N, C-alpha and C positions, 0 to 999 in steps of 0.2 A: 740433128746433124750440127757439125760444127762450122762457124762462119767467121770471118774477120772483115774489117772494114780498113782500108789501107789508101795512102797515097803512093801512086806510081810515079817516080821520075821517068816518063816513057822515053825522053831523048838520051837518058844516061843508062838504060838498061844493058846495052852491050858493054860499055865501059866498067859497070860494076860487076858484071859476069867476068871479064877479064881479071879484074882485081881478085875476086874470089878464086878464079881458078889459078893465079900466081900464088896465093896463100896456100891452096891446095897443092901445088907442086913442091912447095917449102916444107909444109908441116904433115901432109897426108890429108885423108878425108877428116871433116869435122861437120858438125850440125849446121845446117843453113847453107852449105856450100852450094846447092841446086836451087836454092829459093830466088825467085826474081826479086829484083830490087825494089824495095818498099819501105815505107814508113808506117808501121802498124798503129792504127787509131783505136780499134777494139777488137776483141775476141769474145765470142759468146757461143752458147748452144742453145738450139731453139727448134721449133717444128716450122714447116713450111708456111703456115698461117700467121705465126708469130714473125717470121722473117718478112712477110709481106707488109706487116703493120710497122716495123722498123724501117723499111725502105721507104714507106710512105712519110713517115716522121722525118727521116733525114732528108729525103727530097725536098719536103716543105721548108725544112729549117735552113738548108743550104741554098735555096733557090736565090740567085743574085748575089751570093757570096762573091766577095772581091776576087778575080783572079790576079795571081801575083806571081812575079819570079821569085824563086827560092834560091838563095845563095848557099853554098856548102864551103867551109872553110878550113877542115882539117879532119884528122881522126881522134877518136877518143876512146877510152876504155871504161867499161864497168867492171871493177874489180870483184865485186859480189856475184855477178853473173857469169864472169869470164868472157866478156863479149867486147869484140872490136867493132867499131861503127864509125860511120862518118857523121859529122855534125853539121847542122845548119848555123850560119852565122847569127849574131844576136837577134836582129830585126826579122829575119826569117824564122827564127824559132819562136819568137813572140807571136808572129802571124799563125804558125802551125799550132801552137798551144791554145788559141783561141778557137781554132778549127776543131781541134781535137775535143776540147770542152763541149762545143755546141754540138757536135755529133754524139759524144759520150752521153750527154744529157738526154739526148732522144732515145739512144740504146737503152740507157739505165731505167728510162720511164717504163719500159717494157720488160726488160730482163735485168732484174736489181743486181744480180751477182756478175754481171759483165765485167771483163777486165777493160779498163781504159787507160791508154798511156798518158802519162803526164810530162814524159821526158823526150819530145821528139828527136829521133835518131833513125839512122839507116843502118842495120845490121850488116856487118860483113862475115863475122864469125861469132858463134855463141857456143858456151860450155867448153871453151878452150883450155886444154891443160896447161899448167904453168909453164912448161918448156915452150909449147906452142905460142902462148902469150908474150913470151920473151922474144921469139923469132918475130912474131907479127910486130912487136913495138919497135924492132929493128928495122924492119922492112918498110912500114907504113907509118910516115909521120907527117908528111905533106900531102894536102889534097885541095883542090880549088874545081868546083864545079857549079853548074846552075841548071835549073829546069824550070818550066812554067807549071804552076799548080792550078789545075782548072776543073778539078772534080775529085771525088772519091770512088774507090773500086770496091764493091762486094765481092767476096770471094767463099767459096765452098770447100772445106776439107775432103780430099780425095784419099780414102784410106788405102786403096790400093797403091797409088803413087807415093803416099805419104807427103804430099805436097798440096798447096790450094789450087784451085781451078778458079779462072776469073768468071763471074757470075753476071754482075751488072755494073756498069760505068754510070755514075750520077755527076752529069757536069753542072757546073755553077750556072 
């Protein structure tokens, strides 16, 4: 099975959904339009026994991790992946980078080929065509938001829905 570990900005879910829907109204369907707002920490494939080992390692590592307010301060673009995203401000980004590294270390200790994100971001749209990127760039240039990061969510890919299902929330 395919899994991911993410940070969900629970208090911003509806707001981010509205941003994605506005983009969809302007440019049409695009990959990730229906995905729940999240910051991807890791993605990997493994069996259920290996998943349990990863969950235990992550749970032990982030036990008593500092709960912190994350500030988001604008939109950004990854030109190479044609992705529009919301970025965390500098101090929030450093906090998320440390969390991602700590979780990623535990995942890679079990699944060496796991993907670990090193640039925290909240994707709005990915694999956008050049004309879609141009429209998105005109539409979205200012953003300010915040949420409290108090844990990580394990998700399991649902091949029928082609979306991830929430599996387990591990609180700090």
